[in-house]
N, CA, C and O atoms as a GROMACS GRO file, in nm:
protein
  540
    1MET      N    1  18.792  14.809   9.837
    1MET     CA    2  18.727  14.750   9.722
    1MET      C    3  18.832  14.723   9.614
    1MET      O    4  18.922  14.804   9.592
    2ILE      N    5  18.819  14.611   9.548
    2ILE     CA    6  18.913  14.571   9.444
    2ILE      C    7  18.867  14.627   9.311
    2ILE      O    8  18.751  14.612   9.273
    3ARG      N    9  18.958  14.691   9.240
    3ARG     CA   10  18.926  14.742   9.108
    3ARG      C   11  18.904  14.623   9.015
    3ARG      O   12  18.976  14.523   9.024
    4SER      N   13  18.807  14.632   8.927
    4SER     CA   14  18.773  14.520   8.840
    4SER      C   15  18.887  14.484   8.745
    4SER      O   16  18.897  14.369   8.703
    5ALA      N   17  18.973  14.578   8.710
    5ALA     CA   18  19.085  14.548   8.622
    5ALA      C   19  19.188  14.460   8.691
    5ALA      O   20  19.262  14.388   8.624
    6ARG      N   21  19.194  14.466   8.822
    6ARG     CA   22  19.292  14.386   8.895
    6ARG      C   23  19.236  14.251   8.939
    6ARG      O   24  19.312  14.163   8.979
    7LEU      N   25  19.107  14.235   8.933
    7LEU     CA   26  19.044  14.111   8.979
    7LEU      C   27  19.096  13.989   8.905
    7LEU      O   28  19.126  13.890   8.972
    8PRO      N   29  19.109  13.988   8.772
    8PRO     CA   30  19.163  13.870   8.705
    8PRO      C   31  19.304  13.835   8.750
    8PRO      O   32  19.336  13.717   8.765
    9LEU      N   33  19.387  13.934   8.773
    9LEU     CA   34  19.522  13.908   8.821
    9LEU      C   35  19.519  13.844   8.958
    9LEU      O   36  19.596  13.751   8.985
   10ILE      N   37  19.432  13.892   9.045
   10ILE     CA   38  19.420  13.835   9.180
   10ILE      C   39  19.372  13.691   9.172
   10ILE      O   40  19.423  13.605   9.243
   11VAL      N   41  19.274  13.664   9.086
   11VAL     CA   42  19.223  13.528   9.070
   11VAL      C   43  19.334  13.436   9.019
   11VAL      O   44  19.349  13.325   9.069
   12ILE      N   45  19.410  13.481   8.921
   12ILE     CA   46  19.518  13.400   8.866
   12ILE      C   47  19.622  13.372   8.973
   12ILE      O   48  19.670  13.259   8.984
   13LEU      N   49  19.658  13.471   9.052
   13LEU     CA   50  19.756  13.450   9.158
   13LEU      C   51  19.705  13.351   9.264
   13LEU      O   52  19.781  13.269   9.315
   14MET      N   53  19.576  13.360   9.296
   14MET     CA   54  19.519  13.266   9.393
   14MET      C   55  19.521  13.124   9.338
   14MET      O   56  19.550  13.030   9.411
   15ILE      N   57  19.490  13.108   9.211
   15ILE     CA   58  19.490  12.976   9.149
   15ILE      C   59  19.630  12.918   9.145
   15ILE      O   60  19.650  12.800   9.171
   16CYS      N   61  19.728  13.001   9.114
   16CYS     CA   62  19.867  12.955   9.113
   16CYS      C   63  19.912  12.915   9.253
   16CYS      O   64  19.985  12.816   9.269
   17ALA      N   65  19.870  12.989   9.353
   17ALA     CA   66  19.905  12.954   9.491
   17ALA      C   67  19.844  12.821   9.530
   17ALA      O   68  19.909  12.740   9.596
   18LEU      N   69  19.720  12.796   9.489
   18LEU     CA   70  19.657  12.667   9.516
   18LEU      C   71  19.732  12.554   9.446
   18LEU      O   72  19.754  12.448   9.505
   19ALA      N   73  19.770  12.577   9.322
   19ALA     CA   74  19.842  12.474   9.248
   19ALA      C   75  19.977  12.445   9.312
   19ALA      O   76  20.019  12.329   9.320
   20CYS      N   77  20.046  12.548   9.357
   20CYS     CA   78  20.176  12.529   9.424
   20CYS      C   79  20.159  12.454   9.555
   20CYS      O   80  20.240  12.366   9.587
   21ALA      N   81  20.055  12.487   9.631
   21ALA     CA   82  20.030  12.417   9.757
   21ALA      C   83  19.998  12.271   9.732
   21ALA      O   84  20.044  12.184   9.807
   22ALA      N   85  19.921  12.243   9.628
   22ALA     CA   86  19.889  12.104   9.595
   22ALA      C   87  20.014  12.028   9.552
   22ALA      O   88  20.031  11.912   9.588
   23THR      N   89  20.099  12.093   9.474
   23THR     CA   90  20.222  12.028   9.431
   23THR      C   91  20.313  11.999   9.549
   23THR      O   92  20.372  11.891   9.557
   24ARG      N   93  20.324  12.094   9.640
   24ARG     CA   94  20.407  12.075   9.759
   24ARG      C   95  20.351  11.961   9.844
   24ARG      O   96  20.428  11.879   9.894
   25ALA      N   97  20.220  11.954   9.860
   25ALA     CA   98  20.159  11.846   9.937
   25ALA      C   99  20.182  11.712   9.871
   25ALA      O  100  20.208  11.613   9.939
   26ALA      N  101  20.174  11.708   9.739
   26ALA     CA  102  20.197  11.583   9.668
   26ALA      C  103  20.342  11.540   9.679
   26ALA      O  104  20.371  11.421   9.690
   27ALA      N  105  20.434  11.636   9.675
   27ALA     CA  106  20.576  11.603   9.688
   27ALA      C  107  20.605  11.546   9.826
   27ALA      O  108  20.687  11.455   9.839
   28GLN      N  109  20.540  11.599   9.929
   28GLN     CA  110  20.560  11.546  10.063
   28GLN      C  111  20.501  11.406  10.076
   28GLN      O  112  20.556  11.321  10.146
   29ASP      N  113  20.389  11.383  10.008
   29ASP     CA  114  20.324  11.253  10.013
   29ASP      C  115  20.395  11.150   9.927
   29ASP      O  116  20.373  11.030   9.945
   30ALA      N  117  20.479  11.193   9.833
   30ALA     CA  118  20.544  11.101   9.740
   30ALA      C  119  20.638  11.005   9.811
   30ALA      O  120  20.662  10.895   9.762
   31ALA      N  121  20.694  11.045   9.925
   31ALA     CA  122  20.787  10.960   9.997
   31ALA      C  123  20.717  10.839  10.057
   31ALA      O  124  20.775  10.730  10.064
   32ALA      N  125  20.593  10.856  10.101
   32ALA     CA  126  20.518  10.746  10.161
   32ALA      C  127  20.412  10.697  10.062
   32ALA      O  128  20.349  10.777   9.994
   33PRO      N  129  20.394  10.565  10.056
   33PRO     CA  130  20.290  10.515   9.966
   33PRO      C  131  20.152  10.559  10.014
   33PRO      O  132  20.123  10.558  10.134
   34VAL      N  133  20.069  10.598   9.919
   34VAL     CA  134  19.935  10.647   9.951
   34VAL      C  135  19.834  10.542   9.908
   34VAL      O  136  19.829  10.508   9.790
   35PRO      N  137  19.755  10.490  10.001
   35PRO     CA  138  19.653  10.393   9.960
   35PRO      C  139  19.552  10.457   9.867
   35PRO      O  140  19.519  10.575   9.882
   36GLU      N  141  19.504  10.381   9.771
   36GLU     CA  142  19.409  10.432   9.673
   36GLU      C  143  19.279  10.477   9.739
   36GLU      O  144  19.208  10.562   9.684
   37ALA      N  145  19.246  10.421   9.855
   37ALA     CA  146  19.121  10.456   9.923
   37ALA      C  147  19.120  10.601   9.970
   37ALA      O  148  19.013  10.659   9.987
   38GLN      N  149  19.238  10.660   9.992
   38GLN     CA  150  19.244  10.798  10.039
   38GLN      C  151  19.208  10.897   9.930
   38GLN      O  152  19.168  11.010   9.960
   39GLY      N  153  19.222  10.859   9.807
   39GLY     CA  154  19.182  10.947   9.697
   39GLY      C  155  19.290  11.048   9.660
   39GLY      O  156  19.392  11.059   9.728
   40PRO      N  157  19.265  11.121   9.552
   40PRO     CA  158  19.364  11.216   9.499
   40PRO      C  159  19.349  11.355   9.561
   40PRO      O  160  19.312  11.450   9.491
   41HIS      N  161  19.378  11.368   9.690
   41HIS     CA  162  19.357  11.496   9.758
   41HIS      C  163  19.434  11.610   9.693
   41HIS      O  164  19.381  11.720   9.678
   42ALA      N  165  19.557  11.585   9.654
   42ALA     CA  166  19.637  11.691   9.593
   42ALA      C  167  19.583  11.729   9.456
   42ALA      O  168  19.599  11.842   9.411
   43PHE      N  169  19.520  11.635   9.390
   43PHE     CA  170  19.470  11.661   9.256
   43PHE      C  171  19.339  11.740   9.257
   43PHE      O  172  19.308  11.809   9.160
   44VAL      N  173  19.264  11.731   9.364
   44VAL     CA  174  19.135  11.801   9.369
   44VAL      C  175  19.154  11.951   9.351
   44VAL      O  176  19.079  12.014   9.275
   45SER      N  177  19.252  12.009   9.418
   45SER     CA  178  19.275  12.153   9.403
   45SER      C  179  19.327  12.187   9.263
   45SER      O  180  19.297  12.294   9.210
   46LEU      N  181  19.405  12.098   9.204
   46LEU     CA  182  19.451  12.123   9.067
   46LEU      C  183  19.335  12.116   8.969
   46LEU      O  184  19.329  12.195   8.875
   47TYR      N  185  19.243  12.023   8.990
   47TYR     CA  186  19.126  12.014   8.903
   47TYR      C  187  19.037  12.137   8.921
   47TYR      O  188  18.988  12.193   8.823
   48ALA      N  189  19.018  12.177   9.044
   48ALA     CA  190  18.934  12.295   9.071
   48ALA      C  191  18.996  12.420   9.011
   48ALA      O  192  18.926  12.503   8.953
   49SER      N  193  19.127  12.434   9.026
   49SER     CA  194  19.192  12.554   8.971
   49SER      C  195  19.188  12.551   8.818
   49SER      O  196  19.175  12.656   8.755
   50PHE      N  197  19.200  12.433   8.759
   50PHE     CA  198  19.191  12.424   8.613
   50PHE      C  199  19.052  12.463   8.565
   50PHE      O  200  19.038  12.536   8.467
   51ALA      N  201  18.950  12.415   8.633
   51ALA     CA  202  18.812  12.450   8.596
   51ALA      C  203  18.789  12.600   8.613
   51ALA      O  204  18.726  12.664   8.529
   52ALA      N  205  18.840  12.657   8.722
   52ALA     CA  206  18.826  12.801   8.744
   52ALA      C  207  18.897  12.881   8.635
   52ALA      O  208  18.846  12.982   8.588
   53LEU      N  209  19.015  12.834   8.596
   53LEU     CA  210  19.088  12.901   8.488
   53LEU      C  211  19.011  12.895   8.356
   53LEU      O  212  19.019  12.987   8.275
   54GLN      N  213  18.938  12.788   8.333
   54GLN     CA  214  18.858  12.778   8.212
   54GLN      C  215  18.749  12.886   8.210
   54GLN      O  216  18.724  12.948   8.107
   55PHE      N  217  18.685  12.908   8.327
   55PHE     CA  218  18.584  13.013   8.334
   55PHE      C  219  18.645  13.151   8.316
   55PHE      O  220  18.588  13.236   8.246
   56VAL      N  221  18.760  13.174   8.377
   56VAL     CA  222  18.826  13.303   8.362
   56VAL      C  223  18.871  13.321   8.216
   56VAL      O  224  18.868  13.432   8.163
   57ASP      N  225  18.914  13.212   8.153
   57ASP     CA  226  18.954  13.219   8.013
   57ASP      C  227  18.836  13.256   7.924
   57ASP      O  228  18.851  13.334   7.830
   58MET      N  229  18.718  13.200   7.953
   58MET     CA  230  18.600  13.237   7.874
   58MET      C  231  18.570  13.386   7.890
   58MET      O  232  18.541  13.456   7.793
   59HIS      N  233  18.576  13.434   8.014
   59HIS     CA  234  18.550  13.576   8.038
   59HIS      C  235  18.652  13.664   7.966
   59HIS      O  236  18.616  13.762   7.901
   60SER      N  237  18.778  13.627   7.978
   60SER     CA  238  18.882  13.709   7.914
   60SER      C  239  18.872  13.703   7.762
   60SER      O  240  18.899  13.801   7.694
   61THR      N  241  18.833  13.588   7.709
   61THR     CA  242  18.815  13.575   7.564
   61THR      C  243  18.702  13.666   7.517
   61THR      O  244  18.718  13.737   7.417
   62TRP      N  245  18.590  13.664   7.586
   62TRP     CA  246  18.478  13.748   7.546
   62TRP      C  247  18.512  13.896   7.558
   62TRP      O  248  18.470  13.975   7.474
   63ARG      N  249  18.586  13.933   7.662
   63ARG     CA  250  18.627  14.074   7.675
   63ARG      C  251  18.720  14.113   7.561
   63ARG      O  252  18.705  14.221   7.503
   64ALA      N  253  18.815  14.026   7.530
   64ALA     CA  254  18.908  14.057   7.421
   64ALA      C  255  18.834  14.067   7.288
   64ALA      O  256  18.862  14.157   7.208
   65LEU      N  257  18.739  13.977   7.264
   65LEU     CA  258  18.662  13.983   7.140
   65LEU      C  259  18.577  14.109   7.134
   65LEU      O  260  18.561  14.168   7.026
   66ASP      N  261  18.522  14.152   7.247
   66ASP     CA  262  18.444  14.275   7.252
   66ASP      C  263  18.528  14.398   7.223
   66ASP      O  264  18.477  14.501   7.178
   67HIS      N  265  18.660  14.387   7.248
   67HIS     CA  266  18.750  14.500   7.222
   67HIS      C  267  18.821  14.487   7.087
   67HIS      O  268  18.919  14.557   7.062
   68GLY      N  269  18.771  14.400   7.001
   68GLY     CA  270  18.824  14.393   6.865
   68GLY      C  271  18.933  14.291   6.841
   68GLY      O  272  18.986  14.285   6.730
   69ALA      N  273  18.969  14.211   6.940
   69ALA     CA  274  19.072  14.109   6.920
   69ALA      C  275  19.013  13.991   6.843
   69ALA      O  276  18.891  13.976   6.835
   70ALA      N  277  19.099  13.909   6.788
   70ALA     CA  278  19.057  13.788   6.718
   70ALA      C  279  19.103  13.667   6.796
   70ALA      O  280  19.207  13.670   6.862
   71GLU      N  281  19.026  13.560   6.789
   71GLU     CA  282  19.062  13.435   6.857
   71GLU      C  283  19.187  13.378   6.792
   71GLU      O  284  19.190  13.358   6.670
   72ALA      N  285  19.290  13.353   6.871
   72ALA     CA  286  19.417  13.303   6.818
   72ALA      C  287  19.416  13.152   6.799
   72ALA      O  288  19.492  13.100   6.717
   73ASN      N  289  19.333  13.080   6.874
   73ASN     CA  290  19.328  12.935   6.864
   73ASN      C  291  19.241  12.897   6.744
   73ASN      O  292  19.121  12.923   6.744
   74PRO      N  293  19.301  12.836   6.641
   74PRO     CA  294  19.223  12.803   6.520
   74PRO      C  295  19.111  12.703   6.547
   74PRO      O  296  19.014  12.698   6.471
   75LEU      N  297  19.123  12.623   6.653
   75LEU     CA  298  19.018  12.526   6.685
   75LEU      C  299  18.895  12.592   6.746
   75LEU      O  300  18.786  12.534   6.744
   76LEU      N  301  18.912  12.713   6.799
   76LEU     CA  302  18.801  12.781   6.865
   76LEU      C  303  18.747  12.901   6.789
   76LEU      O  304  18.656  12.969   6.838
   77THR      N  305  18.800  12.930   6.672
   77THR     CA  306  18.756  13.049   6.600
   77THR      C  307  18.607  13.045   6.567
   77THR      O  308  18.542  13.150   6.565
   78GLY      N  309  18.553  12.928   6.541
   78GLY     CA  310  18.412  12.917   6.506
   78GLY      C  311  18.317  12.930   6.624
   78GLY      O  312  18.201  12.965   6.606
   79VAL      N  313  18.365  12.901   6.746
   79VAL     CA  314  18.276  12.903   6.862
   79VAL      C  315  18.309  13.013   6.962
   79VAL      O  316  18.233  13.032   7.058
   80ALA      N  317  18.416  13.084   6.945
   80ALA     CA  318  18.457  13.183   7.045
   80ALA      C  319  18.354  13.292   7.066
   80ALA      O  320  18.336  13.339   7.179
   81GLY      N  321  18.287  13.334   6.963
   81GLY     CA  322  18.187  13.439   6.975
   81GLY      C  323  18.052  13.390   7.025
   81GLY      O  324  17.969  13.470   7.069
   82ASN      N  325  18.030  13.260   7.020
   82ASN     CA  326  17.904  13.198   7.064
   82ASN      C  327  17.922  13.151   7.208
   82ASN      O  328  17.994  13.055   7.234
   83LYS      N  329  17.856  13.218   7.302
   83LYS     CA  330  17.877  13.186   7.444
   83LYS      C  331  17.839  13.043   7.478
   83LYS      O  332  17.914  12.975   7.547
   84ALA      N  333  17.726  12.997   7.431
   84ALA     CA  334  17.684  12.859   7.462
   84ALA      C  335  17.781  12.758   7.401
   84ALA      O  336  17.815  12.657   7.464
   85GLY      N  337  17.824  12.784   7.279
   85GLY     CA  338  17.919  12.695   7.214
   85GLY      C  339  18.053  12.689   7.286
   85GLY      O  340  18.110  12.582   7.305
   86LEU      N  341  18.102  12.807   7.327
   86LEU     CA  342  18.231  12.810   7.397
   86LEU      C  343  18.222  12.742   7.533
   86LEU      O  344  18.314  12.671   7.573
   87VAL      N  345  18.112  12.763   7.604
   87VAL     CA  346  18.094  12.696   7.734
   87VAL      C  347  18.094  12.545   7.715
   87VAL      O  348  18.154  12.472   7.793
   88THR      N  349  18.026  12.499   7.612
   88THR     CA  350  18.020  12.355   7.585
   88THR      C  351  18.158  12.298   7.552
   88THR      O  352  18.197  12.194   7.605
   89VAL      N  353  18.230  12.367   7.466
   89VAL     CA  354  18.364  12.320   7.428
   89VAL      C  355  18.458  12.322   7.549
   89VAL      O  356  18.533  12.227   7.570
   90LYS      N  357  18.453  12.430   7.628
   90LYS     CA  358  18.540  12.440   7.745
   90LYS      C  359  18.506  12.333   7.849
   90LYS      O  360  18.596  12.276   7.911
   91ALA      N  361  18.377  12.306   7.869
   91ALA     CA  362  18.336  12.203   7.965
   91ALA      C  363  18.385  12.066   7.920
   91ALA      O  364  18.435  11.987   8.000
   92GLY      N  365  18.371  12.038   7.792
   92GLY     CA  366  18.419  11.911   7.738
   92GLY      C  367  18.570  11.898   7.748
   92GLY      O  368  18.623  11.792   7.782
   93GLY      N  369  18.640  12.006   7.716
   93GLY     CA  370  18.786  12.005   7.726
   93GLY      C  371  18.834  11.988   7.869
   93GLY      O  372  18.931  11.917   7.894
   94THR      N  373  18.766  12.054   7.961
   94THR     CA  374  18.803  12.042   8.103
   94THR      C  375  18.781  11.898   8.150
   94THR      O  376  18.866  11.841   8.218
   95ALA      N  377  18.668  11.841   8.114
   95ALA     CA  378  18.639  11.702   8.153
   95ALA      C  379  18.742  11.607   8.092
   95ALA      O  380  18.785  11.512   8.157
   96ALA      N  381  18.783  11.631   7.968
   96ALA     CA  382  18.881  11.545   7.903
   96ALA      C  383  19.017  11.554   7.971
   96ALA      O  384  19.082  11.452   7.993
   97VAL      N  385  19.060  11.675   8.006
   97VAL     CA  386  19.190  11.692   8.073
   97VAL      C  387  19.188  11.622   8.209
   97VAL      O  388  19.285  11.556   8.246
   98ILE      N  389  19.080  11.638   8.283
   98ILE     CA  390  19.071  11.573   8.414
   98ILE      C  391  19.067  11.422   8.399
   98ILE      O  392  19.130  11.350   8.477
   99ALA      N  393  18.995  11.371   8.298
   99ALA     CA  394  18.990  11.226   8.275
   99ALA      C  395  19.128  11.170   8.239
   99ALA      O  396  19.166  11.064   8.288
  100VAL      N  397  19.200  11.241   8.155
  100VAL     CA  398  19.336  11.197   8.118
  100VAL      C  399  19.426  11.198   8.241
  100VAL      O  400  19.506  11.106   8.261
  101SER      N  401  19.415  11.301   8.322
  101SER     CA  402  19.496  11.310   8.443
  101SER      C  403  19.464  11.196   8.540
  101SER      O  404  19.555  11.138   8.599
  102GLU      N  405  19.337  11.166   8.556
  102GLU     CA  406  19.298  11.056   8.646
  102GLU      C  407  19.351  10.922   8.596
  102GLU      O  408  19.399  10.840   8.675
  103ARG      N  409  19.344  10.901   8.467
  103ARG     CA  410  19.396  10.776   8.410
  103ARG      C  411  19.549  10.768   8.430
  103ARG      O  412  19.603  10.663   8.464
  104LEU      N  413  19.615  10.880   8.408
  104LEU     CA  414  19.759  10.886   8.427
  104LEU      C  415  19.796  10.870   8.574
  104LEU      O  416  19.897  10.808   8.606
  105ARG      N  417  19.715  10.928   8.664
  105ARG     CA  418  19.742  10.922   8.807
  105ARG      C  419  19.745  10.778   8.857
  105ARG      O  420  19.823  10.745   8.947
  106ARG      N  421  19.662  10.693   8.801
  106ARG     CA  422  19.660  10.552   8.844
  106ARG      C  423  19.790  10.480   8.810
  106ARG      O  424  19.828  10.385   8.878
  107LYS      N  425  19.857  10.527   8.705
  107LYS     CA  426  19.981  10.463   8.663
  107LYS      C  427  20.104  10.534   8.720
  107LYS      O  428  20.201  10.469   8.759
  108ASN      N  429  20.100  10.667   8.724
  108ASN     CA  430  20.217  10.744   8.765
  108ASN      C  431  20.171  10.878   8.823
  108ASN      O  432  20.139  10.971   8.749
  109ARG      N  433  20.168  10.887   8.956
  109ARG     CA  434  20.119  11.008   9.023
  109ARG      C  435  20.203  11.131   8.988
  109ARG      O  436  20.149  11.240   8.970
  110THR      N  437  20.333  11.114   8.980
  110THR     CA  438  20.421  11.226   8.951
  110THR      C  439  20.395  11.282   8.812
  110THR      O  440  20.386  11.404   8.794
  111ALA      N  441  20.382  11.194   8.714
  111ALA     CA  442  20.354  11.240   8.578
  111ALA      C  443  20.219  11.311   8.570
  111ALA      O  444  20.205  11.411   8.501
  112ALA      N  445  20.120  11.258   8.642
  112ALA     CA  446  19.989  11.322   8.644
  112ALA      C  447  19.996  11.460   8.708
  112ALA      O  448  19.931  11.554   8.663
  113MET      N  449  20.075  11.472   8.814
  113MET     CA  450  20.091  11.601   8.882
  113MET      C  451  20.158  11.702   8.789
  113MET      O  452  20.114  11.817   8.779
  114ILE      N  453  20.262  11.659   8.720
  114ILE     CA  454  20.331  11.747   8.626
  114ILE      C  455  20.237  11.787   8.513
  114ILE      O  456  20.238  11.902   8.469
  115PHE      N  457  20.157  11.694   8.466
  115PHE     CA  458  20.060  11.722   8.360
  115PHE      C  459  19.961  11.829   8.403
  115PHE      O  460  19.935  11.923   8.328
  116MET      N  461  19.905  11.814   8.523
  116MET     CA  462  19.804  11.911   8.570
  116MET      C  463  19.866  12.048   8.600
  116MET      O  464  19.805  12.151   8.570
  117VAL      N  465  19.985  12.051   8.659
  117VAL     CA  466  20.050  12.179   8.684
  117VAL      C  467  20.080  12.248   8.552
  117VAL      O  468  20.064  12.370   8.539
  118SER      N  469  20.124  12.170   8.452
  118SER     CA  470  20.152  12.228   8.320
  118SER      C  471  20.024  12.280   8.255
  118SER      O  472  20.025  12.387   8.193
  119ALA      N  473  19.914  12.206   8.268
  119ALA     CA  474  19.787  12.251   8.212
  119ALA      C  475  19.741  12.380   8.279
  119ALA      O  476  19.691  12.471   8.212
  120ASN      N  477  19.757  12.389   8.411
  120ASN     CA  478  19.722  12.511   8.482
  120ASN      C  479  19.809  12.628   8.440
  120ASN      O  480  19.760  12.740   8.424
  121CYS      N  481  19.937  12.603   8.422
  121CYS     CA  482  20.028  12.710   8.378
  121CYS      C  483  19.991  12.758   8.238
  121CYS      O  484  19.992  12.879   8.211
  122ALA      N  485  19.960  12.666   8.149
  122ALA     CA  486  19.923  12.703   8.013
  122ALA      C  487  19.796  12.787   8.012
  122ALA      O  488  19.786  12.886   7.939
  123MET      N  489  19.698  12.748   8.091
  123MET     CA  490  19.573  12.825   8.097
  123MET      C  491  19.596  12.961   8.161
  123MET      O  492  19.536  13.060   8.120
  124THR      N  493  19.683  12.967   8.261
  124THR     CA  494  19.715  13.095   8.324
  124THR      C  495  19.778  13.189   8.222
  124THR      O  496  19.746  13.308   8.218
  125TRP      N  497  19.868  13.137   8.140
  125TRP     CA  498  19.929  13.219   8.037
  125TRP      C  499  19.824  13.269   7.939
  125TRP      O  500  19.826  13.387   7.902
  126ALA      N  501  19.733  13.182   7.896
  126ALA     CA  502  19.629  13.221   7.800
  126ALA      C  503  19.541  13.331   7.858
  126ALA      O  504  19.506  13.427   7.788
  127VAL      N  505  19.505  13.318   7.984
  127VAL     CA  506  19.419  13.418   8.049
  127VAL      C  507  19.489  13.552   8.057
  127VAL      O  508  19.432  13.656   8.022
  128GLN      N  509  19.614  13.551   8.104
  128GLN     CA  510  19.684  13.680   8.116
  128GLN      C  511  19.707  13.741   7.979
  128GLN      O  512  19.705  13.863   7.966
  129HIS      N  513  19.729  13.660   7.876
  129HIS     CA  514  19.746  13.712   7.741
  129HIS      C  515  19.616  13.778   7.693
  129HIS      O  516  19.620  13.886   7.633
  130ASN      N  517  19.503  13.715   7.720
  130ASN     CA  518  19.375  13.775   7.680
  130ASN      C  519  19.352  13.908   7.749
  130ASN      O  520  19.309  14.005   7.686
  131TYR      N  521  19.380  13.915   7.878
  131TYR     CA  522  19.358  14.040   7.950
  131TYR      C  523  19.458  14.147   7.908
  131TYR      O  524  19.424  14.266   7.910
  132GLN      N  525  19.579  14.110   7.870
  132GLN     CA  526  19.675  14.210   7.820
  132GLN      C  527  19.628  14.264   7.685
  132GLN      O  528  19.654  14.380   7.653
  133THR      N  529  19.561  14.182   7.606
  133THR     CA  530  19.509  14.226   7.477
  133THR      C  531  19.405  14.335   7.495
  133THR      O  532  19.394  14.426   7.412
  134VAL      N  533  19.328  14.327   7.603
  134VAL     CA  534  19.222  14.423   7.629
  134VAL      C  535  19.278  14.559   7.667
  134VAL      O  536  19.215  14.661   7.639
  135ARG      N  537  19.393  14.563   7.731
  135ARG     CA  538  19.449  14.690   7.777
  135ARG      C  539  19.484  14.783   7.667
  135ARG      O  540  19.532  14.893   7.692
   0.00000   0.00000   0.00000
């Protein structure tokens, strides 16, 4: 059985592994032109991992707030304590990041890949920071 304190770390490591696998697959595909009809297979896992990180970030934020921490992001200080508000903001932000990535992917797949990997890394850092605050 996995201890609940280690579960967030395991989830983060799994998400990073998915992102690395997607990046490696995209790098292999970069040599050959990919028809648009095949779709953004490498991006699907990056989008899924980003969405999963958003959920883990909400959980870690609420745990940190329950333990007396303050929201560090000035844009979220008003909604961090309100679960419905934070879910709405996170869902909108996730949709916006994916939309920007899709628009960028049509013009430059490499730049879109770097953008999504960077977004995943930034969210991973935020999640681990929140969980370290709780300790």
